C-alpha positions, 0 to 999 in steps of 0.5 A: 557567468557573474557572481550574482548568477552563480549565487542565484544558480547555487541557491536554486540548486540547494533548494532543488536538492532539498525538494529532492531528498524530501521527496526521496524520504517520502517515497521511501516511507510510502514504499515501506508503508505499502509493503507493510500493507501488502504483507498483511493483506497477503495474510488475509488473502491466505486466510480468505483462500482457507475460508473459501475452501472450507466453505466449498467443503460445506457447499450445501450447508454454508453457515452465515458466519463463514459467509460473513467472514469471507465477505469481511476479509474479501472487502478488507482486501479490496480496500487495501489493494485500492489503498496501495494502488493510491500509493503507486 
C-alpha cells in the first residue's frame, strides 16, 4: 500500500470511527429516553389497572369521570408504547 493509499484509508477509518461514536451516543441517549418513558408508562399502567378494578367494583354505577380517566390513561399508554416502538 503506498503512502497516499494509507493516508486515504486513515481518513476513511477516522470518519467511520467518528460516525460510529456518534451513532453509539445517539443510541445510548435514545435508549435512556425510551427507558425513562417506559418507567412513566409503567406507573400509568399500574394506575390504569387500579382504576379498572375500581370500575369493576362499581360495575352497575360506573361514573363518567372514572370512565374518562381510564380512557385517557389507556390512550396515553398506547401513544407511549408507539413512541417507544419507534425508538427500537
